C-alpha positions as CSV (number, residue, x, y, z in Angstrom):
1,M,-12.5,130.6,92.5
2,P,-16.2,129.6,92.5
3,R,-17.0,132.3,94.9
4,R,-15.1,134.7,92.9
5,R,-16.9,133.6,89.6
6,E,-20.2,134.1,91.4
7,F,-19.5,137.5,92.8
8,L,-18.4,138.6,89.3
9,Q,-21.4,137.0,87.6
10,G,-23.8,138.7,90.3
11,L,-22.1,142.1,89.8
12,A,-22.5,141.8,85.9
13,A,-26.2,140.7,86.4
14,T,-26.9,143.8,88.8
15,I,-25.2,146.2,86.3
16,A,-27.1,144.8,83.5
17,T,-30.6,145.1,85.1
18,G,-29.9,148.5,86.3
19,S,-30.9,147.4,89.9
20,A,-31.6,150.1,92.6
21,K,-28.2,149.0,94.2
22,A,-26.3,150.2,91.0
23,A,-28.4,153.4,90.6
24,P,-26.6,155.5,93.4
25,S,-22.9,154.2,92.6
26,A,-23.7,155.2,88.8
27,R,-24.7,158.7,89.8
28,T,-22.1,159.3,92.2
29,A,-19.4,158.2,89.4
30,R,-20.7,160.7,86.7
31,R,-19.7,164.2,86.3
32,P,-21.5,167.0,88.1
33,N,-24.6,168.4,86.5
34,I,-24.7,172.2,85.8
35,L,-27.5,174.6,86.4
36,F,-26.5,178.2,85.3
37,I,-29.2,180.5,86.3
38,L,-29.0,184.2,84.6
39,A,-31.2,186.9,85.5
40,D,-31.8,189.8,83.4
41,D,-30.8,193.4,84.4
42,L,-30.3,192.6,87.9
43,G,-28.5,195.1,90.1
44,Y,-25.5,194.3,92.2
45,A,-27.6,195.0,95.8
46,D,-30.9,193.7,94.4
47,L,-30.7,190.6,96.5
48,S,-30.9,190.8,100.2
49,C,-27.6,189.0,100.6
50,Y,-25.9,191.7,98.7
51,G,-28.0,194.5,100.6
52,R,-31.5,195.0,99.3
53,R,-33.8,196.4,102.2
54,E,-37.0,196.8,100.5
55,Y,-37.7,193.2,100.1
56,R,-36.2,189.7,101.0
57,T,-34.9,187.1,98.6
58,P,-34.7,184.1,101.1
59,N,-33.8,181.2,98.5
60,L,-31.0,183.1,96.8
61,D,-29.7,184.1,100.4
62,R,-29.8,180.5,101.3
63,L,-27.8,179.6,98.0
64,A,-25.3,182.2,99.2
65,A,-25.3,180.7,102.6
66,T,-24.8,177.2,101.2
67,G,-22.3,178.1,98.7
68,I,-19.8,181.1,97.7
69,R,-20.7,184.7,97.4
70,L,-18.4,186.7,95.2
71,T,-18.0,190.4,95.6
72,H,-16.3,191.1,92.4
73,G,-18.4,189.4,89.7
74,Y,-18.5,191.1,86.3
75,S,-20.5,190.8,83.1
76,N,-18.5,191.1,79.8
77,S,-20.8,194.0,78.8
78,P,-23.6,196.5,80.3
79,V,-26.1,195.1,78.2
80,C,-27.7,191.7,77.4
81,S,-26.6,190.0,74.1
82,P,-22.9,190.7,74.1
83,T,-22.6,189.3,77.7
84,R,-24.4,186.3,76.4
85,V,-22.2,185.8,73.5
86,A,-19.1,186.1,75.6
87,L,-20.7,183.5,78.3
88,M,-21.4,181.0,75.5
89,T,-18.2,181.4,73.7
90,G,-15.8,182.2,76.6
91,R,-14.3,184.8,74.6
92,Y,-14.6,188.7,74.3
93,Q,-17.8,189.3,72.5
94,Y,-15.9,191.8,70.3
95,R,-14.4,188.7,68.3
96,Q,-17.8,188.2,66.7
97,R,-20.3,190.5,64.7
98,A,-23.0,189.6,67.0
99,G,-21.3,190.8,70.1
100,L,-20.9,194.4,68.5
101,E,-24.6,194.9,68.5
102,E,-25.5,196.5,72.0
103,P,-28.0,194.9,72.1
104,I,-29.4,192.9,69.2
105,V,-32.8,194.3,68.5
106,R,-33.0,193.9,64.7
107,K,-33.4,190.6,62.6
108,A,-30.5,190.7,60.2
109,S,-28.4,188.2,58.2
110,G,-24.9,188.3,59.7
111,V,-26.2,189.5,63.2
112,G,-26.1,186.5,65.4
113,L,-24.1,183.8,67.0
114,P,-22.5,181.9,64.2
115,P,-23.6,178.0,64.6
116,S,-20.0,177.1,63.5
117,H,-18.4,178.7,66.7
118,P,-17.9,176.1,69.5
119,T,-20.0,177.1,72.7
120,L,-20.1,176.1,76.2
121,P,-23.2,173.9,75.5
122,S,-21.8,172.2,72.2
123,L,-18.7,171.3,74.0
124,L,-20.4,169.9,76.9
125,R,-22.9,167.9,74.7
126,A,-19.9,166.5,72.8
127,S,-18.4,165.3,76.0
128,G,-21.6,163.4,77.1
129,Y,-24.0,165.9,78.5
130,S,-27.7,166.6,78.0
131,T,-28.1,170.3,77.3
132,A,-31.1,172.6,77.4
133,L,-31.9,176.3,77.4
134,V,-34.8,177.4,79.3
135,G,-35.6,181.0,78.9
136,K,-33.8,183.8,77.0
137,W,-31.7,183.5,73.9
138,H,-31.4,187.0,72.2
139,M,-28.4,185.9,70.0
140,G,-29.6,186.0,66.6
141,W,-33.0,184.9,64.8
142,P,-34.0,181.8,63.0
143,P,-33.5,180.4,60.5
144,E,-29.7,181.4,60.4
145,Y,-29.2,181.4,64.4
146,G,-30.8,180.0,67.3
147,P,-30.3,177.8,70.6
148,L,-30.8,174.4,68.6
149,K,-27.9,175.5,66.2
150,S,-25.6,176.3,69.1
151,G,-25.2,173.1,71.4
152,Y,-28.6,172.9,72.9
153,E,-30.7,169.9,72.3
154,R,-34.0,171.5,73.6
155,F,-35.2,175.0,73.9
156,F,-38.4,176.5,75.5
157,G,-38.4,180.4,75.9
158,I,-38.0,183.4,73.9
159,L,-35.6,184.5,71.3
160,P,-35.7,188.3,71.7
161,G,-34.4,190.5,74.6
162,A,-38.0,190.9,76.1
163,A,-41.5,189.8,76.1
164,D,-44.8,190.4,77.9
165,Y,-44.7,188.6,81.1
166,F,-48.3,187.3,80.2
167,S,-49.0,187.2,76.4
168,H,-45.3,186.3,76.0
169,G,-45.4,188.4,72.8
170,G,-43.9,191.7,71.5
171,D,-45.3,195.0,70.8
172,G,-43.8,196.0,67.3
173,V,-42.2,198.9,69.0
174,A,-39.5,197.8,71.3
175,V,-39.9,194.0,70.5
176,P,-40.7,192.6,67.2
177,S,-44.6,192.0,67.0
178,D,-44.2,188.4,66.0
179,T,-42.3,187.5,69.1
180,S,-43.7,184.4,70.9
181,L,-42.9,181.7,73.3
182,M,-41.1,178.9,71.7
183,E,-40.8,175.2,71.8
184,G,-37.6,174.3,69.9
185,D,-38.2,176.0,66.8
186,T,-42.0,176.1,67.1
187,P,-44.1,178.9,68.5
188,V,-46.3,177.8,71.2
189,E,-49.2,179.2,73.4
190,R,-49.1,178.6,77.1
191,V,-51.0,180.4,79.8
192,G,-49.2,181.9,82.8
193,Y,-46.6,184.3,84.3
194,I,-43.4,183.9,82.2
195,T,-41.1,183.5,85.4
196,D,-43.2,180.6,86.6
197,L,-43.3,178.9,83.2
198,L,-39.8,179.0,82.8
199,A,-39.3,177.5,86.4
200,E,-41.9,174.8,85.6
201,R,-40.0,173.8,82.6
202,A,-36.6,173.6,84.4
203,I,-38.3,171.4,87.0
204,A,-39.4,169.0,84.4
205,E,-35.9,169.3,82.9
206,I,-34.5,168.0,86.3
207,R,-37.0,165.3,86.6
208,S,-36.2,163.9,83.4
209,A,-32.5,164.2,84.1
210,A,-33.2,162.3,87.4
211,T,-33.7,159.0,85.5
212,S,-30.8,159.5,83.0
213,L,-27.2,158.3,83.0
214,K,-26.2,161.6,81.3
215,P,-25.1,164.5,83.5
216,F,-27.2,167.6,82.4
217,F,-26.2,171.2,81.6
218,I,-29.4,173.4,81.9
219,S,-29.0,177.1,81.0
220,L,-32.2,178.8,83.1
221,H,-32.2,182.3,81.5
222,F,-34.7,184.1,83.0
223,T,-36.4,187.4,81.4
224,A,-36.8,188.9,84.8
225,P,-36.5,191.6,86.3
226,H,-36.1,193.3,82.8
227,W,-39.0,195.5,81.6
228,P,-42.0,195.5,81.1
229,W,-42.9,196.1,84.8
230,Q,-45.4,193.5,85.3
231,G,-45.6,191.6,88.6
232,P,-47.3,188.3,89.0
233,S,-50.5,189.8,90.3
234,D,-51.0,192.0,87.2
235,R,-53.0,190.7,84.4
236,A,-52.3,190.9,80.7
237,V,-54.5,193.6,78.8
238,K,-54.1,194.1,75.2
239,G,-52.8,197.3,74.7
240,W,-51.8,198.1,78.3
241,S,-48.8,200.1,77.0
242,K,-47.9,201.4,73.8
243,D,-44.4,199.7,73.9
244,L,-42.7,197.3,76.4
245,F,-40.0,199.6,77.2
246,H,-42.6,202.0,78.8
247,T,-41.0,204.9,80.3
248,D,-44.3,205.7,82.3
249,G,-44.5,202.5,84.1
250,G,-43.0,200.7,86.9
251,S,-42.1,201.7,90.5
252,L,-39.7,200.3,93.4
253,E,-42.8,198.2,94.6
254,K,-43.4,196.8,91.1
255,Y,-39.8,196.1,90.7
256,G,-39.6,194.4,94.1
257,E,-42.4,192.1,92.9
258,L,-40.6,191.0,89.9
259,V,-37.4,190.1,91.9
260,V,-39.3,188.4,94.7
261,S,-41.3,186.4,92.1
262,L,-37.8,185.6,90.7
263,D,-36.5,184.4,93.9
264,A,-39.3,182.2,94.7
265,A,-39.3,180.5,91.2
266,I,-35.5,179.9,91.7
267,G,-36.5,178.4,95.0
268,R,-38.7,175.9,93.4
269,V,-36.1,174.9,91.0
270,L,-33.6,174.3,93.8
271,A,-36.1,172.2,95.8
272,Q,-36.5,169.9,92.8
273,L,-32.8,169.1,92.8
274,E,-33.1,168.3,96.5
275,R,-36.1,166.0,96.0
276,A,-34.3,164.5,93.1
277,G,-31.1,163.8,95.4
278,M,-29.1,165.6,93.0
279,A,-28.2,168.7,94.7
280,E,-24.9,167.5,96.1
281,D,-23.6,166.7,92.7
282,T,-24.9,169.9,90.8
283,I,-22.8,173.0,90.1
284,V,-25.3,175.9,90.7
285,V,-24.3,179.4,89.1
286,F,-26.6,182.3,89.5
287,T,-25.7,185.8,88.3
288,S,-27.0,188.6,85.9
289,D,-26.3,189.5,82.3
290,N,-25.4,193.2,83.3
291,G,-26.0,195.8,86.0
292,G,-29.4,197.0,87.0
293,E,-31.5,200.0,85.6
294,R,-34.1,202.4,86.7
295,F,-35.4,200.8,90.0
296,S,-32.5,198.5,90.8
297,D,-30.1,199.0,93.4
298,N,-26.5,199.2,92.3
299,W,-25.1,200.3,95.7
300,P,-22.3,200.9,96.3
301,F,-21.5,201.7,92.8
302,R,-22.1,204.3,90.4
303,G,-23.7,204.0,86.9
304,E,-26.3,201.5,85.7
305,K,-27.0,199.2,82.5
306,T,-25.0,200.8,79.5
307,D,-22.4,202.2,81.6
308,L,-18.9,200.7,82.0
309,L,-18.7,202.4,85.7
310,E,-19.0,199.7,88.1
311,G,-22.9,200.0,88.5
312,G,-23.1,198.8,84.7
313,I,-20.9,195.7,85.1
314,R,-20.6,194.8,88.6
315,V,-23.2,191.9,89.3
316,P,-24.3,189.5,91.9
317,L,-22.4,186.1,91.7
318,L,-23.3,182.8,93.8
319,V,-21.7,179.7,93.1
320,R,-22.7,176.2,95.0
321,W,-21.1,172.7,94.5
322,P,-21.4,170.9,97.8
323,T,-19.2,168.1,97.1
324,R,-16.3,170.4,96.0
325,F,-17.0,174.2,97.3
326,A,-16.8,174.7,101.0
327,S,-20.1,176.8,102.0
328,E,-20.6,180.1,103.7
329,R,-17.6,181.7,101.8
330,T,-17.4,185.3,100.4
331,L,-14.7,185.6,97.8
332,S,-13.2,188.6,96.2
333,Q,-11.8,186.8,93.1
334,V,-12.5,188.8,90.0
335,V,-14.5,186.7,87.8
336,V,-16.2,187.7,84.5
337,S,-18.8,186.0,82.3
338,M,-16.5,184.6,79.8
339,D,-14.5,182.6,82.6
340,W,-17.5,180.4,83.0
341,L,-16.8,178.6,79.7
342,P,-13.5,177.2,80.8
343,T,-14.1,176.9,84.5
344,L,-17.2,174.8,83.8
345,L,-15.5,172.6,81.2
346,A,-12.7,171.9,83.8
347,A,-15.2,170.8,86.4
348,A,-16.8,168.4,83.7
349,G,-13.6,167.0,82.5
350,A,-14.0,168.4,79.2
351,S,-11.9,170.7,77.2
352,S,-12.2,173.9,74.9
353,H,-11.9,173.9,71.0
354,P,-8.1,173.8,70.1
355,N,-9.0,176.6,67.4
356,Y,-11.0,178.7,69.8
357,K,-8.9,179.5,72.8
358,P,-10.9,181.0,75.5
359,D,-10.0,184.7,76.7
360,G,-11.6,183.7,80.0
361,E,-9.8,181.8,82.7
362,D,-10.3,178.4,84.3
363,L,-10.8,179.4,88.0
364,L,-11.7,176.1,89.2
365,S,-9.0,175.9,91.6
366,V,-9.5,179.1,93.0
367,L,-13.4,178.2,93.8
368,T,-12.3,175.1,95.4
369,G,-9.8,176.8,97.8
370,S,-6.9,174.8,96.5
371,S,-5.4,177.9,94.6
372,P,-5.1,181.6,96.0
373,L,-7.0,184.5,94.6
374,R,-5.6,185.6,91.0
375,E,-4.9,188.9,89.9
376,R,-6.7,189.8,86.5
377,T,-6.7,192.2,83.7
378,I,-9.9,192.7,82.0
379,F,-11.1,194.9,79.2
380,W,-14.1,196.3,78.1
381,R,-15.5,198.9,75.5
382,Y,-18.9,200.2,74.7
383,K,-19.9,202.2,71.6
384,G,-22.5,204.3,73.4
385,H,-20.7,207.4,74.4
386,K,-17.5,206.1,73.3
387,Q,-16.6,204.1,76.8
388,A,-13.7,202.0,77.5
389,A,-12.5,200.4,80.6
390,V,-9.8,198.2,82.1
391,R,-9.6,196.7,85.4
392,K,-6.1,195.7,86.5
393,A,-5.8,194.4,90.2
394,D,-7.7,197.2,92.0
395,W,-7.1,199.9,89.5
396,K,-9.8,201.0,87.0
397,Y,-9.3,203.0,83.9
398,F,-12.5,204.6,82.6
399,R,-13.1,206.6,79.4
400,R,-16.1,208.4,78.5
401,G,-15.8,210.2,75.2
402,E,-12.6,211.9,75.7
403,T,-12.6,212.3,79.4
404,E,-10.3,209.7,81.1
405,S,-10.4,208.7,84.9
406,L,-8.6,206.5,87.1
407,F,-9.8,204.9,90.2
408,D,-8.5,202.7,93.0
409,L,-11.5,200.3,93.6
410,S,-10.2,198.9,97.0
411,A,-10.3,202.5,98.4
412,D,-13.2,204.0,96.3
413,P,-15.8,201.5,94.9
414,R,-17.9,204.3,93.9
415,E,-15.4,205.5,91.4
416,R,-15.6,209.2,92.7
417,A,-11.7,210.1,93.4
418,D,-10.2,210.4,90.2
419,L,-6.4,209.7,90.9
420,K,-5.3,210.4,87.0
421,D,-3.3,213.4,88.2
422,K,-1.7,211.6,91.4
423,A,-0.9,208.4,89.4
424,P,-0.2,209.5,85.5
425,E,2.3,206.5,85.0
426,I,-0.4,204.0,85.8
427,L,-3.1,206.1,83.8
428,T,-0.7,205.8,80.7
429,Q,0.0,202.1,81.3
430,L,-3.6,201.1,81.2
431,R,-4.5,203.3,78.4
432,E,-1.8,201.9,76.3
433,A,-2.9,198.5,77.4
434,H,-6.4,199.1,76.4
435,R,-5.3,200.7,73.1
436,K,-3.2,197.3,72.1
437,W,-6.0,195.0,73.3
438,D,-8.6,197.0,71.2
439,A,-6.6,196.6,68.1
440,T,-7.0,192.4,68.4
441,M,-10.7,193.1,68.4
442,L,-13.3,193.7,65.7
443,P,-13.9,197.4,65.0
444,Y,-17.8,198.6,65.5
445,P,-19.7,198.8,62.2
446,A,-21.0,202.2,61.5
447,D,-24.5,200.8,61.5
448,S,-24.2,198.7,64.6
449,I,-26.6,199.7,67.6
450,S,-25.6,200.8,71.0
451,A,-28.2,201.7,73.8
452,T,-27.5,204.6,76.1
453,H,-29.4,205.8,79.1
454,S,-28.3,209.3,79.3
């Protein structure tokens, strides 16, 4: 009995003092950290592990080699902010007024993610996670909306959809001129290329989390490779372009600089996870908010940003969790942005809000390999050019204006062989399914914005 008492007393003392011996078991027992990395306008084949030939992305290639590379990853929208609304809420963005702006480009009351709506960060925070957004917000303007009102404890980044990579400001044409880098709710000035600044802040967040008993959820939402076309070796020159959305700028070489610098920045962040001894227990997700544009490589798909063709919504998707996911896997499971809320909540042992049932699915068991691939039916619509789309299994229904098409993506990923006359019953089935689904979503307001490229 004395020996048992001495053992218990020693164990209690060890826990109370937080000794080095207690720290590893505390870290091992806690729930996984989550690092969600979102690129901006990255095309499906813009990483060398997805086929890009003009440059290499060794850090993201390494993430693919040590995790899962998904070949049927989708964004909820072919533009920025609606996808972000779906990612945050786990629901179709068309359930929110903010999701009907494609994308949000104006400061207007009622156009933003409502602070009252449960989000992935707010639900994780309520369950004991530390939460931070580093990077791009793009879901409404203060004082009505903002990251700190929607579940994030800390925010460092930009509020709108784009900013100068060096001055971090807007131009008053494509982006509001009062845009600036933000620390919480306060505008701040920092010197440096924004991709590097965001990586440095994410590294600081990981360093801080290493000494905390709380698991972390860090949203690292880069602005790259979104325009303006400024590589890290360029210099900020006031008036370098009349607006950030400059049609006379950029090149394949310049775009490559943006993506390579993004890859290098992500490499430094992942290296910090390794140094902190946190890589094994951290879920890392990397994807894009929509398909690429202009200088992107969306091969083998047709279309680009603002299209509901595959090139506008099929995105690279890499996932790693060393303690649960087998590495070096290529998976053809269909996954869309809104799936990440239920999937990551399941991994964290947390639950969604009972009054806000996710439209996305919990795919954790598929990612761990304990369940087979799951057949999905996913719907899209886009106000620009009156587009609509449904993917059911390998079938894809697509409508632009009054023109309908039907494709078998397993045989025709380029969406060139229109099978509507050969399979009219499937066309009718998917058209009707879309009509019924669409009736459950909010209608587009007459004044809502929807960008188009052609």
